[in-house]
C-alpha positions in Angstrom: 0.3 0.1 -0.4 3.3 2.7 0.5 5.0 1.2 -2.3 3.7 2.3 -6.0 1.8 0.5 -8.6 4.5 -0.1 -10.6 6.4 -1.3 -7.9 4.2 -4.1 -7.2 3.6 -5.0 -10.3 7.1 -4.7 -11.4 7.6 -7.7 -8.6 4.5 -9.7 -10.1 5.9 -9.9 -13.2 9.3 -10.8 -12.0 7.6 -13.6 -10.0 5.4 -14.9 -13.3 8.4 -14.5 -15.5 10.7 -16.3 -13.1 9.0 -19.4 -11.6 6.2 -19.1 -14.1 8.1 -19.3 -17.3 11.8 -19.6 -16.9 12.4 -22.2 -14.4 10.0 -24.7 -15.6 11.9 -24.1 -19.1 15.4 -24.7 -17.5 14.5 -27.6 -15.3 13.6 -29.5 -18.5 17.5 -28.8 -19.3 18.5 -31.3 -15.9 21.6 -33.8 -17.2 22.3 -31.8 -19.9 23.1 -27.6 -18.8 23.7 -29.2 -15.4 24.1 -32.4 -12.9 20.8 -34.1 -12.3 22.1 -35.6 -9.2 23.1 -31.8 -7.0 20.5 -31.2 -4.8 18.3 -27.8 -5.4 20.3 -25.6 -3.3 23.9 -26.2 -5.0 25.1 -23.6 -6.8 26.0 -25.9 -9.3 22.4 -26.8 -10.4 18.9 -24.5 -11.3 20.1 -22.5 -8.1 22.8 -20.7 -9.9 20.4 -20.1 -12.5 18.1 -18.1 -10.3 20.9 -16.3 -8.3 23.2 -15.3 -10.7 20.6 -14.1 -13.3 18.6 -12.3 -10.3 22.7 -10.6 -9.7 23.0 -9.6 -13.3 19.7 -7.7 -13.4 20.6 -5.9 -9.9 24.3 -5.1 -11.4 22.7 -3.9 -14.5 20.1 -1.7 -12.9 22.5 -0.2 -10.2 25.2 0.2 -12.7 22.4 2.5 -14.6 21.3 4.4 -12.0 24.9 5.0 -10.6 26.0 6.4 -13.8 23.0 8.0 -14.1 23.4 9.4 -10.2 26.9 10.3 -11.2 26.6 12.3 -14.0 23.2 14.2 -12.1 25.7 14.7 -9.5 28.9 16.0 -11.3 26.5 18.3 -13.5 25.3 19.8 -10.1 28.2 20.3 -8.9 29.4 21.9 -12.3 26.5 24.2 -12.1 26.9 25.5 -8.4 30.5 26.3 -9.3 29.8 28.3 -12.1 27.1 29.8 -10.3 24.7 29.4 -13.4 21.1 28.7 -13.0 19.5 25.0 -13.6 16.6 22.7 -12.9 18.5 21.9 -10.1 19.7 25.1 -8.7 16.3 27.0 -8.6 15.7 24.7 -5.7 19.0 25.6 -3.9 18.4 29.3 -1.5 20.8 31.5 -0.1 21.1 33.1 2.8 21.3 36.4 2.0 20.4 37.9 -1.3 23.1 38.1 -4.0 24.0 41.0 -5.4 25.7 39.0 -8.3 23.1 36.6 -8.6 20.9 35.8 -11.5 18.1 37.6 -11.9 16.0 34.4 -12.6 17.0 33.1 -9.3 14.0 33.4 -6.8 14.1 35.6 -4.1 14.5 33.5 -0.4 11.1 33.6 1.7 11.2 34.7 5.4 10.6 31.3 6.6 13.5 29.7 4.3 15.5 32.7 5.7 15.0 31.5 9.0 15.7 27.8 8.7 18.9 28.7 7.1 20.0 31.0 9.5 18.9 28.9 12.5 20.7 25.9 10.5 23.9 27.6 9.8 24.5 28.9 13.2 24.8 25.6 15.1 27.5 23.9 12.4 29.5 21.0 13.2 33.1 22.0 13.7 35.2 20.8 10.7 38.2 19.8 12.9 35.9 17.4 15.2 34.5 15.2 11.7 38.0 14.8 10.5 38.9 13.9 13.8 36.3 11.8 14.2 36.6 10.0 11.0 40.6 9.5 11.3 39.5 7.7 14.8 37.0 5.4 13.5 39.2 4.7 10.6 42.0 3.7 12.9 39.6 1.9 15.3 38.3 -0.5 12.1 41.5 -0.6 11.1 42.9 -2.4 14.2 40.0 -4.3 15.5 38.3 -5.6 12.3 41.6 -7.7 11.2 41.1 -9.5 14.3 37.5 -10.4 13.7 38.0 -11.4 9.9 41.6 -12.6 9.4 41.2 -12.6 5.9 40.8 -8.9 5.7 43.9 -7.5 6.1 44.3 -4.2 7.7 45.8 -2.4 4.4 42.3 -3.7 2.9 40.3 -1.8 5.4 42.6 1.5 5.1 42.0 1.6 1.6 38.4 1.3 1.9 38.7 4.3 4.5 40.8 6.4 2.3 38.4 6.2 -0.6 34.9 6.0 1.0 35.0 9.5 1.7 34.3 10.4 -1.9 32.2 7.3 -2.6 30.1 8.9 0.6 29.8 12.1 -0.9 28.4 11.1 -4.2 25.9 9.0 -2.8 24.6 11.9 0.0 24.8 14.3 -2.8 23.0 11.8 -5.4 20.3 10.8 -3.0 19.5 14.3 -2.5 19.3 14.9 -6.0 17.3 11.8 -6.5 16.1 10.4 -3.5 18.0 6.9 -4.3 20.7 5.6 -2.0 23.2 3.7 -4.0 24.9 2.3 -1.3 24.2 -1.1 -2.2 26.1 -0.4 -5.4 29.5 0.8 -3.6 29.0 -2.5 -1.0 29.2 -4.7 -4.5 32.3 -2.7 -5.9 33.5 -3.5 -2.7 33.0 -6.9 -3.0 34.5 -7.7 -6.6 37.8 -5.2 -5.5 38.8 -6.3 -2.2 37.8 -10.3 -3.0 39.7 -10.5 -6.1 42.7 -8.6 -4.2 42.6 -11.0 -1.7 42.1 -14.1 -3.9 40.5 -17.5 -3.4 43.9 -19.2 -1.8 43.4 -16.1 1.2 39.9 -16.1 2.0 38.7 -14.0 -0.7 35.2 -14.4 0.0 35.4 -13.7 3.3 37.3 -10.6 2.8 35.1 -9.5 0.1 31.8 -9.8 2.1 33.4 -7.9 5.1 34.5 -5.2 3.0 30.9 -4.7 1.4 29.9 -4.4 4.9 32.4 -1.4 6.2 31.6 0.4 2.6 28.2 0.0 3.1 28.1 1.2 6.6 29.9 4.2 5.2 28.2 5.2 2.3 24.5 4.7 3.8 25.3 7.0 6.9 26.7 9.4 4.7 23.2 9.7 3.0 21.2 9.0 6.3 22.8 11.9 8.0 22.5 14.2 5.0 18.4 13.4 5.0 18.7 13.7 9.1 20.2 16.9 8.5 17.2 18.2 5.9 14.5 16.9 8.7 16.5 19.2 11.0 16.0 22.0 8.7 12.8 21.8 7.9 11.7 21.5 11.5 14.3 24.2 13.3 16.3 21.6 14.8 20.0 22.0 15.5 22.3 20.1 13.5 24.1 19.0 16.4 21.2 18.0 18.4 20.4 15.8 15.2 23.8 14.4 15.0 23.9 13.3 18.6 20.7 11.6 17.8 22.3 9.5 15.2 25.2 8.4 17.6 22.8 7.8 20.2 20.6 5.6 17.9 23.7 3.9 16.5 25.5 3.1 19.9 21.8 1.6 20.9 21.9 -0.6 17.2 25.6 -1.8 18.4 23.3 -3.4 21.3 20.0 -4.4 20.2 20.7 -5.8 16.6 22.7 -8.5 18.1 20.8 -9.7 20.9 18.0 -9.8 17.9 20.0 -11.5 16.1 20.6 -14.2 18.7 17.0 -14.2 19.6 16.1 -15.3 16.0 19.7 -17.7 15.8 18.4 -19.3 19.0 14.3 -19.5 17.5 15.0 -21.3 14.6 17.3 -24.0 13.3 17.0 -23.0 9.9 17.5 -19.1 10.0 18.8 -18.4 6.3 18.1 -21.7 5.1 16.2 -21.5 1.7 12.8 -22.1 1.8 12.5 -21.5 5.4 10.8 -19.0 7.0 13.3 -16.4 7.3 15.8 -17.6 4.3 18.0 -14.3 3.9 18.1 -14.2 0.1 20.5 -11.2 0.1 22.8 -13.4 2.0 23.1 -15.9 -0.6 23.1 -13.0 -3.5 25.8 -11.4 -1.8 28.1 -14.5 -1.1 27.4 -15.7 -4.8 28.8 -12.1 -6.0 31.8 -13.1 -3.8 32.4 -16.4 -5.0 32.0 -14.9 -8.8 34.8 -12.0 -7.8 37.1 -14.7 -6.4 36.7 -17.9 -8.9 35.9 -16.3 -11.9 32.8 -17.8 -14.3 34.0 -21.0 -15.2 32.2 -22.6 -11.9 29.0 -21.5 -13.6 26.6 -24.2 -15.2 25.9 -24.3 -18.9 24.9 -21.2 -20.6 24.3 -19.7 -17.3 26.8 -16.6 -18.4 24.9 -16.2 -21.1 21.6 -15.7 -19.8 23.3 -13.3 -17.3 24.5 -11.1 -20.2 21.2 -11.0 -21.8 19.5 -10.0 -18.4 22.3 -7.4 -17.7 21.5 -5.9 -21.0 18.1 -6.0 -20.8 18.2 -4.4 -17.6 19.9 -1.5 -19.0 17.9 -1.3 -22.1 14.9 -1.0 -19.7 16.1 1.6 -17.9 16.7 3.7 -21.4 14.0 3.3 -22.7 12.1 4.2 -19.4 14.0 7.2 -19.1 13.4 8.6 -22.5 9.9 8.1 -23.0 7.7 10.9 -21.8 6.2 10.2 -18.0 2.9 9.7 -19.5 4.3 5.9 -20.9 7.2 5.8 -18.9 5.5 5.1 -15.6 4.2 1.8 -17.3 7.7 0.5 -17.9 8.2 -2.0 -14.9 11.6 -1.7 -13.1 14.4 -3.7 -13.3 15.7 -4.1 -9.9 11.9 -5.0 -8.2 11.4 -7.7 -11.2 14.8 -9.5 -9.8 13.6 -9.9 -5.8 11.3 -12.7 -6.9 13.9 -14.4 -9.4 15.5 -15.5 -6.1 13.0 -15.0 -3.2 10.2 -16.4 -5.1 6.6 -14.9 -6.2 4.5 -15.7 -2.7 5.2 -12.1 -1.4 4.4 -10.7 -5.1 0.5 -11.6 -4.7 0.5 -10.0 -1.1 1.7 -6.5 -2.6 -0.7 -6.4 -5.5 -3.8 -7.6 -2.8 -2.4 -4.3 -1.0 -2.2 -2.0 -4.2 -5.5 -3.6 -4.9 -7.1 -2.8 -1.8 -5.4 1.0 -2.1 -6.9 1.2 -6.2 -10.6 0.4 -4.5 -10.3 2.4 -1.6 -9.1 5.7 -4.2 -12.0 4.9 -6.2 -14.9 5.3 -3.4 -13.2 8.0 -1.4 -9.5 9.3 -2.4 -9.6 11.9 0.6 -9.6 9.3 3.2 -7.3 7.3 1.1 -4.8 10.1 0.8 -5.4 10.4 4.3 -5.0 7.2 5.8 -3.8 5.1 3.8 -0.6 5.2 4.9 -1.3 5.1 8.3 -3.4 1.7 7.4 -0.2 0.0 5.5 2.1 1.5 8.6 -0.3 -0.4 10.8 -0.2 -3.9 9.0 3.9 -3.5 9.0 4.3 -2.7 12.6 1.4 -5.5 13.7 3.0 -8.1 11.1 6.9 -7.0 12.8 5.6 -7.2 16.0 4.3 -10.4 15.8 7.7 -12.1 14.9 8.8 -11.7 18.8 6.6 -13.5 20.4 6.5 -16.1 17.4 10.1 -16.1 18.3 9.8 -16.7 22.1 6.8 -19.6 21.5 9.5 -21.2 19.0 11.9 -21.1 21.9 9.4 -22.8 24.1 8.7 -25.6 21.9 5.0 -24.7 20.9 4.2 -25.5 17.5 1.0 -23.5 15.4 -2.0 -25.8 15.5 -2.7 -25.2 11.6 -0.1 -24.9 8.8 -1.2 -23.9 5.4 0.9 -23.4 2.3 0.3 -23.2 -1.1 2.5 -26.2 -3.9 2.6 -26.2 -7.3 1.0 -28.8 -9.1 3.8 -30.9 -9.8 5.0 -30.8 -6.3 1.1 -31.4 -5.5 0.7 -34.6 -7.5 4.0 -35.8 -5.6 2.5 -35.2 -2.3 -1.0 -36.5 -3.0 1.1 -39.6 -4.3 2.9 -40.4 -1.2 0.1 -40.1 0.9 -1.7 -42.8 -1.1 1.4 -45.0 -1.2 1.9 -44.5 2.7 -1.9 -44.9 3.6 
């Protein structure tokens, strides 16, 4: 109900394309394209197609949007340095009227002047920011190699040297497009550090650990910038916003491991495919690290060709979507959303489309109330489902099983179950 209609439709189309068409067709190639005696979760069987084709779509969409955001970022910086007026700079305001400014520049309202003056009077000192970054970089360089022995100290040092530029690009790009590409920068760290370390020196684990370091640095930059924007709009002190972020981060360092431990103890199959909490992105990122370290020779037959094809299709779809006018471009599906059910499964696409259908009917019946309360209803559903996971974990730890379980199976799997039950009886 919160996601735009095109997101939910894209997820549904991705589920139909993958699980309705592609995987059944590739399954018929068992024994030809890949061995017929490997388990379903093996990366030498059908699972490899599911994961790597999804990775190819994600990388294609991420690369296109990375170049798009980077070009807008550089264009915006160039415009600001030249002092010219463009569609981007029209949204920028100065504290006081500049006598050298273009006559086309909008004059700042009293509210904006007050917000800007209040925001700038309480700045965070540069020495504090630079000194804090150096301290954190030194601490990470000293501690992380002891936690992940494959991650050498000079890998972390290189990451912290390159991260400020990437973090600035991500923060500025997120401000222009409202799109954080932290995961794309993390994938870049996976391939770079993984290939640097090599398979004989634990390159997979080194790449994954480096991805975590890079993503935390880059995503924090865009998140903190959004917090500062919120502080600007609400006349809040930048220092108070920064302190709140630090407090929240410190709480997360304690709360997140505890929550993970609770789930880890409650569910024996946590993170495994086809479990209640399959952690699909863990498989995706592990496959990326494997690809970066071992190369493409370990993939089954025609898998790389399909990856190339879907990588190109993802870029082509984005080009077509951006080249068309918004009247028609808004109907083009999003490759990133289509890639999610490729490895996660199509089951949640129905849930999301049902939410879109409810909101669509609600808007036709009473548009005003749907606009006013749609987000609140969706937030209530999210909170209710999220809060239930806690008592569910407690009941699982206590060994309490639900009295009734419901599951939807494919026709082929259902016939196998019926055949097994008939033989058992």
